[in-house]
C-alpha positions, 0 to 999 in steps of 0.5 A: 738365691740358692735352693736344695731339694731333698727327695725321700722314700721311707722304708715305713710310714711310721718314720714320718714322725722322725722326718717331721722332727728333722724338717719342720717348716721354717721361715727366717729372714734368709732361709726357708724350709718346707716339708711336702708329703707326696705319699704314705711314705714319700715326700720332699723338702725344699730349702731356699737360701740367700746364697750358696755360702749360707747353704753350706752352713745349713746342712743339718736337715740334709745330713739327717736325711742322708743318715736315714739313707745310710741306715737303710731306712730311706732312699734319699736324693738331693739336688742343689742349684742357683736361681737363674737371673735374667 
């Protein structure tokens, strides 16, 4: 299992409509995406993948949020990692 966490703070709360269009909740066989709102203009997106290879193929959400950051419409940080197996 592999995960990606995308934290963001939007320049304006009105940009939530854009984020909701980009990152609506998805639940598929080997992929899950969840959008969480933590404040009026902030939140995070959790993506769960079957493995790192499938994470590398599903980068649309990450690229879209990074695009908002590049346009100075949001501050975005991304963390990725594998689940610890015991």
